[in-house]
N, C-alpha and C positions, 0 to 999 in steps of 0.2 A: 260539772261542778270544780272548781279547785278550791285549796285553802287558802287565805292571806293572812297578812299581820297588817293594821291599820296601824302608824303613828299619827297620834292627835297633838295635840298643841299645847292642851289643856285640859286634863283629867276630868278637870270640875264639870266640864261640859259635854262628857261622854255621852248621856243620859238623850240630849241632842241631838248626838250624830248618831248614834246607833238608830235613831229615829227615822233621821234623813239617810240615812245607808240604805236603809229599809225597801225604801223608793227604787235603789237599784237590785231589790230582790238580794242584796246580801245580811247573810244571817250572823249575827257576834253570838259565840259559846261561850266564850271566859273573855275575864277582861285580866291583867295586869295588876300586880302590887306595888310592883316598885320601878316596873318600866312606862311611860306613856304609849304604851300599846293595848289595844285592840286582838282579839285571834276571834275568826271566825271562817264564812267561804261563800262564796261569789258565785253565781252563775256561770264566768267567763270573766277574762283577761279584758275583754270591751267591757264589761260592765264594772269591773274592779277599775279601770282606767278613768272609764268615765265618772267616776264615782268620787274621784280626787281632785274634784273642782269644789267639793262640799268644805264649805267655812270650817274652820280647825284643822282639818284633815292634814298633815305634815305629807305623807303620804302612804302608798298599799301596793306591800311586795307580794309576790305569790310565795309560799312556802315550798322552800327547796330542800333537797336531800341534803346529807349529808352522811360521808362513812368512814370506819376506822379501816387501817391499810396496814392490815399486821405480815410484815415479811416472816415467814419458818424460816430460821436460821442451818447453816448446816452444822449437822452437829461435828463441827469442827475445832479438835478440841484447843486450838490455839486461842478461839474465840471465847470458849467459854470461861471466862472469869466469874468470880464471887463478887460478892454487888462490895466487899470490901478491898476488896484489889479492883472495882472501875473508881470508887470513891478516892483512891489514894491517888488514882492517876489525874483526877481533878483538885488535889488538895483536899479532898476534904474528910480523909480519914486520921489526920492529924487533928480536926477539931473535934471527932467522933471521940479521942480519945481522951479530950479534954472536957467533956462530956454534952456537946452541943448534938443529941441526938432527938431533936425533934421534943422536946417536953413541953406540953402546952399548946403547940400548935397543933390547930384542924387543918385539913386539907382535904378538901371537894376533888372527889373523882366520877366527873360524866362518864360516862362509858357503857357498856354491858351491863353490868354489874360484878358484884365481886361473892365469889365461892366464900362465905365467911367461915365455911365450916375447915378449909384447907389447914392443917398445922401450920402453916407461915401468918393465915391472917384471924386466926382464934385470938377472939380480944382486942383486936385492932378498929373494928368498925362501930362509932358509938350512933349513926344513924343511919336511915334508908327510906329513900324517897322513889318513885318509881314514875314515868312519863313516857314510858313505852314499852308496847307488847313483849312479853317472853318471862322468861326466869328472872325475878330479880339477884338473884346468886351466880348470875353470868348464863351465857350464849354457849354456842357452839365451837368458837375457838377456842373461849378463856382470854378474850384480850384483856377486859377489865380488871382480872384475877392477876395477871399477869403487870399489869399496870399496877394496880394495887400494893403488889407484895416488893414491886422493885420499889416503890414511895417506903412505906413503912412495914412491912413484911418481918415477923418475929425469929430471931436465930431457931434454924433448926439445923438440923443434919441432911444432906442431901448426897447422889452419887459423887459429888465433886468437892465436895468436903462441904465444913458447915460455914451456911454464912445467914447473914439479915439484911431485911432490906436498908434502904441509906439511912434513914433515920426511925426506928423500931418504935421510939417511945413515942411518934405523934400518933393524931388520933385521923381515923377516913371518916369522912363522909358518903358513902355510898349512895351513886344517883345515877340508876338507868335511864339515859336517855336515848339509847340505842337498842334494836330489836335484838335477837338472839342470832342473826344473820351480821350484824354490824351495818345496820340500816336505820338510818333516823332522820327527823325531819327540823328544819330551823324553831317551830314552836313548842316540840319537846326540848330542845336544847334551851331556851331561854325561860320554858318553865323548871329546867334544872339551874340554869343560874339563878334564877329566884330564889329558889328553895335553897342553894348553896348558901347565898347572902343571907335569909333569914333565919339560917339555923350556923350561923356564925363563923362559916370559913375566913380562913386564911390567906389561903389560895386555892385557888381554882385550877385543876389538872386536865386539860380537855385534848385529848390524843386525836385527834379528828380534824376533817376538811373534808372542803371540797373546791373544786377550780375558782378562781374569785371573780365575782361579778365584775363591770368598767366602771360599778360607784359605789358606795359606802351601803349594805343593806343593814336590815334591821339587827340582826346577830351582831355585829361588826358596830352598830351602834351601842349595844347593849354594851358589848366589851368595853367601849369606852367610859359608858356609865358607872359598871361595877370599880373598872381600876381608880375612878373618879372619887371612889367610897375607902382607896387604899386596900382592896384585894384585889391581888393581879391575876392577871387570866395566863395560863402559863403555855400557849397551845404549839401545833406540829406543824413545822414546815411543811410535810406531806411529803410521799414517797415517790415523785413524778418520776417516769424513767425519764432518762436523759438530761438532769437538770431541768424539768418543767416549774413552772412558775409556781410561786409560793399559794398555797392553800386558803382560805378563806375559813377558820374567823382571825389566822394566820396571819393576815394579809392589810388586818388592822394595823396600825402605830401604834395605840397603846397596849396592844399585848404582848408580850413577852415572847417572841418566836422562838422555837430552838429548832437547829438543824440537827445533825448526827456525823459523830466522828467513829474511828474506828482503830484500835493498834496493828501493825503489820511489820513485823521483823523490827520492833522497838521504834516504829516511825508512826507520827500521827497523818492519818489519812483522815480527809474529809469527803466524807459520800455524796456520790452527786444525785442529790434527787434534787427536790422541788428551790429554788433560788429566785433571790428579790432580782428587779426591784416591784414592790407592790403596785396596784396601777394606779395610784396617785404619785410614785418616783419614788417612797419609801422605801430606804434600805431595807432588807430581808434577810435572810434572818436576823435577830440578836445575839443569837449566840450558837454553839456547837455542844453539846454535850456527848455522852459516852452513849452510843444506840445498840451496841449488840449485846443485848442480855441473859442473863440465864434466870429464870425467878421462875413464880409456881402457877401450874395451869389447872386442869383437872384432878379430883383424887386428891391421892398425895405427890402428884406428879409434879416435873419442873421441865421446861421445854426451854433453846433458846431462841428467841426473835429479834428483830434486826429491822431497826428504821427510825422515823424520827418518832413514832408515839414514844419506843422506850427512851429514846433522846430525853423527850420533854417529862417523863416521870421521871429518870435523874437529875434532873434540872430543879423538878419541884423542891423534891430531896434535900437536896444542895440547899435551895431558897428558905426548908425550912429551919436550916443548921443556920445561916445568918441572920432569920428571922427571931431565934432563939436567942444566938449571942449581942441581939438589939434589945432582949430584956423582953423580946412577944411583942416589942411595937412593930406596925404595919408601915415600912417603906414605901413609898408614891414610887409611881414608875420615872418620874424623874428621878428620884434617887436610886433606884435599880439600872436607870440607864448610867446614873455616873460610875454607880459601883462597876458595872460590867467595861468600861470604858478605860476605868483606872488599873481595871486587872484582867483583862480578858489577853489572850495570846499563846504563843508558845509553842506559835507553826513554824517550822522551817522557814517558811516563803512569806513570812510576814513581820520577821525579827527588825525591831525599831519603828514597825509601823505601828502606829495607831489609829489609822482612820478604820473605819466599818465597812464592810465587804458585802456585797451581795450574793454570797457566795456560805462564808463562813462566819459573819458577823464580826462580834469582836477577838473569834477564836474561841481557844478550849478556857473555861472560867476556873478561878484559881478561888476555889472556896476558902482557905484561910488567910488569904491576901486581902479579901471580901472582906472578912469579919475585922481585920486588922484597919482595915480603912475604914470602917464606920464612923469613926472620928471624921472624916470629910466631906459627912452628909450636913448640909444647915439644917436649920428648925423645918422650914417649909418643903424636908424631903422625907420626912418622913410623919406617920401617925399614930397616936397612945390608942390603943386597943379601949374599945368602951366599953 
């Protein structure tokens, strides 16, 4: 028995399609409220493939496993930077000082769960949704808590000084789509995406992935659909060793895909993690953000984690600052691409080069410059919150 996702052309005819699927011994357990998807199980790959011939069925794909990839950082004092120092590197602290701290912005964290009892997280989570087995308050490695506190953690005192998340006034939707070991499947992630949309997320942080298909899968299509609603999915490029290919859903062109950099001896270094192009030739990642982050984990503790998961979280926080500066209006995928094109850079080997790279995208974000260039967006490049 295999779990499957059935994409249909028109959900108005889902009952007829479900009936015909039963002839192939396919059972449907759940249907989506916003995506044209039916979730179920088939006796075999052969049965699922044969059912693609049913009128009204667009595609049937097997439910794939996705994972998180935290890389515990060495306790190297030179790499342990408080969030405000990270924000300063990406010119976000200037925006913070001007009051752009995420007020009014909702960010969904699709992950292993968030420990809302950690001092850094108390009062930040306004919604909880659970689509995977395990503890909603986070799993073994506390990946979700680390991500959530990076984005919107409260001001706290740590062994390395006082700090907060990038946008401590933003609110989080804690949506558990990975089990306590950091493993999940497409169906759980899709249900989590739907949960985020239905509960008012402005930004969806997806610090997860798996090696990409050679074609667009159900999750990638869903990211596109969500993006077209004006809600951007910020996805990790992946921690593939020695420059492995971009992971999915980050391989989706509508995703905002984030690579990782760090600072060494005053120089910006791009990590040799997953890179583009995506399977369809799309240049990825879109940007590189700071990826060596000291943030909350279990109990009252803090740890340094490294990787594109952490970089994704720092950039989600930066996006919230820009959205707040834009009056809370959602910026379209096209609009974000324009802002990144106009403002990314500051890599020594990219001077005066405005092109997009399969290693570092448009370079390092400049948050204050993005805010300054909001007036460059056309009316069709942003959407007003409903």
